[in-house]
C-alpha positions, 0 to 999 in steps of 0.5 A: 663474685667469688674467684673460687666459684668456677671451680665449686662443680668439680670440687662437688663432683670430687666430693661425691667420689669420695663419699661414694666409694666405699671400695676403696676405703683407705685401700690403695689407689692410683693417683690420675691427673687432668686439667679442669676449665673454670665455668665462665671461659672453659669451653672457649679454652678447650676449643683454643688450646687443644691440649697445647701447654707451651705459653709465653707471657708479656705484658705491655707497659702502660701509659706513664699517666696511669701511673703516675698519680701514685709513685709507683716507680717499679717496672710495672710490666715485670712485676705483672709478668712474674705475678702471672707467671707465678699464679700459672705455673701454680695451676699445673697445666701450662708449662711458661717459656722463657721469653727474655730474648724476645720480651722486648719487641713483644712488649712493643707490640703488646702496647701497640696491638698492631701486628700481634697476630700475625708476628706472634706466629713467627715468634712463637714458632722461634721460641716453640710456643703454642700460646701467648698471654698478653697483659695490659691495663686497660685504665687508671687504677682508682681507689676509695677510702673507707672505715670498717670495724676491725678486730684486734684481738692484741688490743683486746687481751691487753685492755682485759688483762689491765681491767683485771689488774685494777680490779675491773671487770673489762666492760669498757674494752672493745674488740673492734676498732673502725679502722681505715682501708684503701679499696684499690682496683687495678683494671687488668685485662689478659688476652690470650692468644693461639698463635697458629690460630688467632683465637683468643680469649679475655677476661679483664679484672675490675673487682678491688682490692681490700687494704687493711691498715693497723686495727684503729689506724684511722689514717687511710693507706696510701694507693702505692701501699696497696697496689702490689697486692692488688696487682697480685690479685688480677693477676690470680683472677686471670689465672683463675679465668685463663688457666686450666688447673690440674688435679689429681684424682686418687682412683681407687683398684680393686681386690674382689674376686667374686664373679671370677671363674679359676683358682681363686686363690691364686687370683686373690694372691695375683691382685693383692700383689698388685695392689701392693705394688701399686701402693709402693707407686710400682705401677709397672711391677703392679700391672704385671701382676694384674694380668696375672690374675686376669689370666688365671681367672680366664679373662673374668676378674672383674678387679684385674680388668679394673685395675688394668684399666685405671692403669694404663689412663695414668700412664696416658694409654687412652685405647687400652684403658677404654678396652678395659673400661668396656669390658667391665661395663659390658659385664657388670652392665649399667645397672650393677656399677656404683656410682663411684665407678661411673663417675671415674669412667665419665672422666676418663671419657672426657679426658679421653675425648680431649686427646684425641689426635694426640 
């Protein structure tokens, strides 16, 4: 399965917006950040997280026999904790909390699995953690050495150069060479736990990592050499499935005065001033100009209403944003709204629902 497949529907929607927003062109926008959820676990994550973003990460020490065969002598728990923490942080949703002073105890609990839910509530309150991500190796790694044809561009160029230097055509030069590949699977499970409710969402990685030797090398790479990259792949898969990803949607601003009442030159000026402030990321000053445009138009400027709706969404005032979006919809009606406007309002409603009571 493609690890990026979970995010495909969202990006299709974003591309639809970008292609449809003729009103945006290269004009000013306001960047709206919000979390998106993977298809496979999204509904479960929303129920469990309830918008809470503090996260503690702890990995149980695996059975010693799991790693003895490949002579892995590093601290596996510390390595996977760091890898998962990095992968989760890159997705922008969770704030990973330092739990160093309680990590030994949490690792013991994670290893035994006994009393973890009960004690995690107490520890979570002490450390101000909303959620715990427990990482464990569920079985020993498995490996298989295979042969694949790998392109050797450097070697091919050298063969061609030598052939030409000796008056040959280079027909015998080979681009691809048989190469040994280590396919190593690290069986790692991530279990996300709400410390308040005990709800859990799990994801288990069973996807092999392909570790390639140098092109043409017929010696099989060692399992040890492939282990850390395989561990990183497992960490990324856990983050892909157990962490929302924050994305930024540049929502376009409007400056059209069509349909507005009042002194249209002044309305247009105030809209333009506001959009200029927005281009310089001074959204508070921009909002003041848009309010003046709205007042000058006798509360009839669709552009001012739209821009103020987007601004209030940006600053987290969902009630105010909703009122402005409702006015835009009421004035235009569903038949006159562009697909891009409907997409933006739809995303706003999703975030408004997710932030109820917060």
